N, C-alpha and C positions, 0 to 999 in steps of 0.2 A: 884330755882323756875321756871325759864323760861323752861328749857327743860322738867322737870317733868310735868308741866301743859300741854305743847304740847303734850307729849307723851300720857298722860291720855286721852287727848281729841281725838286724832287719834285713840287710841285703841277702843274708844266708838263709833267712826264713821269710820268704816273700808271702806265704800263707799265714795270716795272723793267728790261725788255729794251731800252727806248728810250733813245738818248743824243743830246744835242745839245751845243751849246757850253756850257761851264761859265760861269755868269754871276758873274764875279769883278769886284770893284773895279778900277779901273785900277792901284792900287798892287799888289794881289795878283797881278793878270795880269802886271805887270811882274816881280814877284818870282818867279812860276812860271817864266817864261822864262829870267830870269837865273840863278836857282838851278840850273835844269836845264843850262844851258850852261856856267856857271862855277863852280857850287857856291856854298854859303852863305858860306864863307870867302873866296871869290874875287870876291865881289860887295860893292861898297860902297853905302852909303845914296845917295851922289851918283849912282851907276849907276842905282839904282832911281828916283831923281827924275828923271833924264834920260829914262828909258823910259816913265815914267808922265806926263811933260809937267808935272811939278811942280818947285818949288824944294825944296832940302833942308829948309828950315823948313816948307814945305808938307806934306812927308812927315811931319815930326815933329808937325804938327798933328793928324794922324790916328793916329799910332803913336808911342809914347815911345821905341821903339828898333827896330833891325833884328831882334832876337830876337823881339819882339812880332809883327812881320810874319811871320816864319817860323812862329811858333807858330799864329797865326790861319790861315795858309794850310794847314798840316797838318791843323788841326781841320776846316776846310771839306772836305777831302779824305776824311778818316776818317769824318766824319759822313755823307757821301753813301754811303760804302761800307756803313756800318751800316744806313742807311734802306733801301738796295737789298737788302740781305741779308734784313732783316725783311720787306719786301714779297714777296720771292721765297718765303720760307717761308710766308707768309700765303696766297699764291695757290696753293701746291702742296697736293695731297691729304695728309691726315694719316697717312701711313705713312712709315717711315724711309727707304726707298729713293726715294720720290718727293721727300721733303724734301731727301735727300742731293743728288739730281740737280739740283734747283732751286737749292740753295745753291751747289754747285760751279759751275753755269752762271753764276750771278749774279757770283762771284768772278772767273771767267775773263773774263766780258764787261766787268766793271769794269776789270780790269788791261789789257785790249786797248784800250778806248775812253778810258780815263783814264791812259794809259801815262805821260805826262810826270809828271803829279801823283803817280801811284803810284811812279814812280822817285825823284822828289824826296823823297817821304815816307819811303822806305826808306833812301836815301842819306843824308839829313841827320838822321836820328834822333840821331846822336851829337852833333850841333851843338845840340841843345836843352839849355838849362840844366837842372840836376837836377829841380827842381820841375816844370818844363814837361815834361820827359821822362817823369816818372812819371804825370803826368795823361794824356799822349797814350798811353802804354803801357797804361794802364787801359782806354782806349777800344779799342785794338787787341786787347787780351786778351778784351774783351766779344765781339768779332766771333769770335775763335778759339773761345770757348766755345760759340758757336752750333753750329759744326761738331763740337766735341767731344761735345755733347748728342745731336746727330743719329746720330753714329756709334756711340755707346754704346747708344742705343735700338736701333739696327740689330742690334748684337751681342746684346743682351738677348733680342730676339725671334726670333733666328736668321736675320735677313736678311743679316748680314755675318759673315764668318768670321775676321777678323783677331783674333789673340790679344793684340795691342797697340793698342787703340783710340786712345790719346792720341798714340802715336808715328805712327799713320797720319794722324791729324788734322793734325799738324804737317807731315808730308811732303806732304800734299795742299795745305795753305796755301802752302808754299814753292813747290810746282809752279806754282800759280796766280800767285804774285808774280813768278815768273821770265818769264812771258808778257810782262810790261810791258817787259822789256829787249831783246826782239827782234822783237815783232809789228809789222808795217807794214800799214796798210789796203790798200795797193796790191800786196800780195803775191799770189802765184799761186794759193794755196790758199784756197777759199771759206771764209767765216766759219763757216758751219754744219758744214763738214767738219772744220775745225780744232777747234771745239767738241766735235764727236762723238770725235775722236781723244783729246783731253785727258780728256774725261769717261770714256772707255773705260780710260785709265790710272788715274784716280781710283778707279774702280770696281774695278779689279784690286788696288789698294792696300788696300781695305777687304774683298776677298775675295768680291765679288759675281761669280757664274758668268756 
């Protein structure tokens, strides 16, 4: 389910800047909304069955447990984030500042347009069972390492002036994650202006004049 859903989505949006509805199964769509509104522990399998138009046994036909639903949902979200980050880097010029700008913009756009999923993934990390948490964190860390590598390359070639590349990388990742908690598409600040402001902050963190 996870890989197929993500592959289909990215095939439909070859431009990493383009966003449409996330094509989830009805169980995962129900889980996304329920976990966002009530949290994982505040949602029962009966709630998910009602929201998805299935019986409880019908839900269990597709997923052995509520934990499996959460883990699948979080994998769909992180897989899309990884795919969009890779696309952004592949489309950018091969120099650290261009790669940095593309990657940070990709992260910001993701947290703006997938804000419910991004919020659920951040909030429910502790709800994952230890093995699932380790597997999810490995994927999240893969995305963080993309930013680490770009910033380190910029420091090494003199494009960036930060003396603490890894700290800068984590500060920027946290900055991007935070956008999901407050951004609203009907806000007064145009998207491009918002992206420019946050990219300016990210550039200042790594020491780009």
